[in-house]
N, C-alpha and C positions, 0 to 999 in steps of 0.2 A: 564389555561391548556385546551388543545382541546382534544377531545374523538371522537371517531368513534363510532355510532350507529351499532349495528348488528342485523339483523332480525332473525327469526327463521330459516332461509335458509342460515344464515351467510354472506348475502350479505351487504359488508360494505357500509354506506352512509356516508362517512366523511363530505360531503358537508353540513349536517343539522348543526352540531357544528360551522362550520367556518360561515356560513351564518348567524347564529344568533350571532355570535362575530361582524361580520360586522354591525349588526343592533342593538347593545346595546345602543347607543347614541338615537338613533330613538324610540327605545321601551322606554327609560327613559322619553322622551318627550312626547310620547304618553300618559304614566300613568301621568304625571304631568298635562296635559291638563284635564284629568279626574278628579283628585283630585282638581284642581283649579276651577271646576263646581260645585257649590252646588247643592246637591242632599238630603237633609235631608228629613227623614221620620219617624215622622210627621215633616211638615204639609204634605207631599207627593205629592207635585205638580211637578210631574217628568217628564212630556212630552218633556219639553225643554231639559233637561239633557239627556234623550235617544237620543234626534235628535243629541246633541253634539256628543254623542258617535258613532252614525250612520255615520256622517260626517267624523269623526276620521277614523273609519274602512273603509270607501270608499276611504279615502286617502291613504290608505294601498293597494288598487285595491281589496278589498273584495266587493263582492256584497251583499247589506244588504236588508232584508225584514222588513218592519216596520207594526207591528200590533197593532193598537192603540185600548186601552181598553174601552169599552163603559163608559159614565159618571156616569151611574147608578151603574155599578160593581166596579167602583172606590169608589164611595160614601159609598157602602154597607160594605166596608173595612177601612173605615176611611180616604180615600185617596181623592185627587184632579183630578188629571190627570196621566196616565200611559201608556207606550207603551212598547210592547215586540219587542226585535230585534232577528231576526234569519239570520244566514249566513250558507249556504251549499255548500260544495263541495264533488262531487262524484268522486272518483278516478277509479272504476270500479264496477262489481256486487259484492255483499257482504254486511256485517253489517254496521248499522249506529252507530257511537260512538257520542253522544251528549256531548258538554262540557259546563257547567251552572255556570256562575257568576252573582252576583247582583250588580247593580250600586247605589241603594238607601243605605243612611246610617243614623246611629243615630245622633242627633243634637250635635254639639261639645262640649257644656258644658262649664265649667270654668278650669282654672288651666293651659291653654297651654303657653308653652314657645316659640312657634313658631306660625304663622298665620295658623290656622286649614284649610284654603283654599290655602295656599302658596306654597305648594309643596317643602318646603326648603329641601336641601339635607346636612345634617350635619354628618360628619365622616364616609360616605358611606350609611347612611341609609335617605330615603325620609321620611319626618314627614308631616302629614296630614291626615284631615279625610278621610276614606276610603283607604289610602294608603296600608294597610294590609287586611281590610276586607271589600269588597272584589274587589274593582276595580284593584287591583294588579293582579287577576287572570284574568279580562278582557284583560288585557294586556299579561298575560302568555298565555292563549287560543289563542288569535289572533295571536302572533307571532309564536306559535307552529304550527297552521295551514298555515301561510305563509311559514315556513321551510318546511313542509311536501310538500306543493304545488310545491316548486322551487326544492325540491331533486330529482324530476323525479322518484322516486321510483315505481316499479311495485305492488301497493297496490291494495288489495281487499276490497272495501268497501267505505263509506262516513263518512266524519265528519261535525258536526254541531255545531254551537255556538249558545247557548241560553243565550241572555244578558237580564235580566229582573229586574224589579225594584219594588218590593213588598215584599223582604225578611224579612223586618223589621215589617210587618204587617202580615206575615204568608204565602207568596207564593201562594195564592189561585187564584189571578189574574194574576200571571206570569207563573211560570213552570206547575202549575195545569191547567191553562186555555190552555197553547199550547197543553198540551197532551189530555185534555176532547175534544178540538174542533178538534182534528186530524190534527193540523198544523205541528206536528212532532211525528214521530212513531219510535224512536231510539231503538235498540236492546240493548245498553249498555249506561251508562253514567258516567261521572266524573264531581263532583261538586268541588266548591272551598274550600281550605284547606291550609295546611301549609307544609313545605318543608320536615320536619323531620319526618313525619310519614303518612302513608297511612291508611284511616281511613275506616272501613267497618261497623262500628255501632255507634249509638249514642242514648242519652236520647230521650225520649218522654217529653212533657209539657202540663200541664193543668192549664189553668188561669181561676179562678173563681172571680165573683164580689159578695160579700156579703152587703146587705143593709138591716140595722135595724132601725126600725120605732117607735118612742114614741110620746110622746106630750110634747110640749114646755110648760113653766110655768115660773113665775118669779122667780129669784135666791133668793129672800128673804123666798118664800114658795116652795121649791123644791118637796115636797111630793105632791104637787097638780098636778104635771106633770108625766111623764114615761120617765126616763133618757136613752136615745138610747146609749150614751157614756158609761153609767156604764154596760149596756148589751154588747156592742162592747168589751170592757175592759174585761168580762169574757170570751168571746169567743176568743178573741186574747191570753188571757192566757191560755186556753185549747189547742189552735193551737201549740202554744210554747212549752207548756210542752209535748204534743204528738209528736213533732217534733224530741225529742230526742231518741225516738224509732226507727228512720229511720237509726240510725247508725249499726242496727243490720241486714239491709237488702241490704248487699253489693252484687253487680253484680258480675256474674261469667265472664264478659266480661273483658278483661284486658283494664284498662284506664277508666272505667266507674264510679267506687267507688259506694257510697249509693245514693238513692234518696234523694232530698233536699225539704225544704219549706221555702220560703221567702213571707212576706207581704211587697209590694213594694209601694202601695199608700193608703192612707187613706185622707178623708176629711169628714167634718161634723160641726154642730153647727150653730147658729145663731149670738150670740154676748157672751161677757164674762159674762153678766149678767142674762143669758136666759139658762134654761134647755135644752139640746139638743135634737132635736125632730127626728134627723136623722143622721146616720153614715154610710158612704159608704167605703169599703177598698176592695183592689183587692189582690189575692194571686197566687204565681207561684208554682205550685207543678212539679218537675222535677221525671219522671218517668224512672227507668231503663229498659233494653229491656225485662226483664223477668216479669215486671208487667202487669197486664191488666188494661187498661184505665177505663172501666167501673166499676172495682172493687176500683180503686183509687177514682174516683169520688164519688161512693156511701160511702165509708168509710169517706170522709171528708165531705159530706152533713150530716152524722148520728152525726158527731161529732159536728157540728155547731147547729145541732138541739138540741142536748142534753145541751149544754152551754147557748144555747139563750132562752131555754123553761122556765126557773125558774124565769122570770121577768114579773110581772103583767104589761099589758098595752102596751107590746112590740111585734111588728110584725116584720117578718123577709123573705128576699128572697135571694135565691142564684141563679144566672144566671152564665152560661158557656159562657165565652168569647172566648177562644181558646182550642183546642184540637189537640195537634200534637203527632202523633203515633211514637214511637220509631223506629228506623233503624235497621234492622237486615239483615245480609247477604241473599242474594237470590242466587241460582245456577247460576254460571256464573261471579258473583263478583269476585270470586278467580282469573280468568283470567286477570282482570283489576289489582287486587291488585298485583299478583306476577311480572307483567311486570312494574309497577309503582316502587316497591319496589327493583326490581333488578336493573333497571336503576338509581333509586335515590342513592342507596348503592355505586354503582360504581362511578357516578358523583360527588355526594357530598364528597366520600372518608370516609364515616362513616355509620355504620350499621342503615339501615331505615328498620322498621319492619311495621306490621299490627297490628292496636290496634282500641279501641272504643273511644270516648271523651263524656264528660258529657253535651255537648250542644245538640241543636237540630236545623236542618237546612232544607233547602227546597230539601234536598235528599229523604226526605220521600214521597215526591209527585211522583217521579220515582219508587222507591221501590213499592209504593201503587199501582202501575199501573203494576207491575211484571218486571219492568226493572232493571237489577243489576247495582248498583251504589255505586262507592266508592268515597272518597274525597281526593284531592291532589292538591296543588297549592303552590303558593310562599308566603314565610313567615317565620320567625324564629321559634324556638322550640316550642313556647306557646303561647296562647293568652296574657298571663301575660307579656311576652318580647315585644310583638307587641302593647302593651297599648291598646288592641282592646276594643272599647266602652269607653276608657278613654282618659284624656288629652294626649297629644303629641303622637296618634297613630304613628307607623312607621313601616318600611319595610327595611331590607337589600338588597340594590341593586344586590348585588351577589346572594342572594338567588332568587330574580326576575329572573335572567339568569340562573342560575342551574335549577330552577325549571321549566322554558320554554323548555330547553334541555331535562329535564325528560320526559317532557309530550309528547314532539315531538318523541323522540326515544321509548318511551313505545307504542304510537299508532302506529308508523312503524312497531314495532314488532309483535303486535297483527294483523294488517292489512295486514300483509305478509304472515300470516298462510293459 
C-alpha cells in the first residue's frame, strides 16, 4: 500500500513512497551485496568490506568520504583494519541528523541451514549474517537519503550517513572517532534498530577479566601446589550466588528489565595431571540506566576479593576490558522519537511506541557527546525473531522497505519545521 508523507506544514510528498516502491529490487540487491561480503569481527580486518560498501553507495550516486583508521588504533581494540564512511547531503541551513549503522558482524558460528554469506531469500526473509544487525540499516539509511534527495522537498538542514565497522569491539574507532576528531558534528542522530519500536534508552555494560594465579604441582601430590582452579571455582560460585540478587533491581525504564551477569569465557590449566597454576575468565555485567558504573565495578571487585582471599598461595588481578555507559534520553531526543513513532505507526499499521532495550550500542557515543539519539531501523519485532548473533540471522524484506519509508518520512517531517 502506498502512503504519502506529511510534514509539519502538511505539504504532501507522495513521491517518497512511490520512489521507494520503485527501488525495492535495487535495495534488496544492495543489501544482498553487503551480506555476501564477509565482515566478521573478530578478526576485524574490515577495510576491504568498507570499500565494498563505499563502492555500492557510490553506485547509488552518493558521494562517499573514506576515513581510514590508523593501524595502531585498530590494533589497540583488537582489530586489523578499519575504514569509516561518511556521506553528507545538505538541503539548506539548519540542523544535521546523522544516521549510524555498522557493517561489522559477529562470526557466523555453527547451525546454519543457509549459507551465512549467501543472502538467500526464504519466504520473504533474507537470511545471512548481518542481514538484520545491522547491514540492513546501511540499506535503510542509504535509500531513505536517496528518497529525500529526489523528493525535492524544501527541507531545512542536512543528513549524514555514518557507516562504521567496529561496533562489535565497542565503537571507539568508529562513531567515537568521527565525533572526537570533528569529522562530524551532528545535532541529532538515529542509530540502527528494529521496525516495531523506537528505542530511547538502553543498558550499559561492564566487561572484567579475572585472572587467578597459583602454583603448579604433580597431580599425585596436589598439596604441594596452589590450585588456581579451586580458587576460581570459589569466585565463580560467589558470583553466581550473588547474581540472584539482581532480579530485585528492575529498571523503571520500560523494556529494560533487571541487570544481568554472565561469565562468557574461561581458560586455564596445563594438563590433566597437573595442578592448574592459572585460570582466567571474563564476565559481562549489564547495567540498567539507573545504575552508576563506578559503583557497579567496585561492588564486583569487592565480591571477587572476598571470594579469592581465603586461598593460600593464590594471587589475583581484575582488569577492565570494556565500560559502555547506559543510554538515557537527552533533551531533543523526543523530537526524533515522536516523528519516528508517528510515521511507523501509520506505515506499519500497528502501534509503535518508545521504550528501552537491555542491549548496549554505539548510540552511547553520540549521547556521551551531548547529541540526542534514538534507535530505529529495519527488522522484525525482536532480536530473537531476527536470530541476531545466532544461526540463520534473518530480516523480513517487507520490514526493510517499511522502515526505509518511516525514516525518510520522519526526517522530512523534522527538517521541514
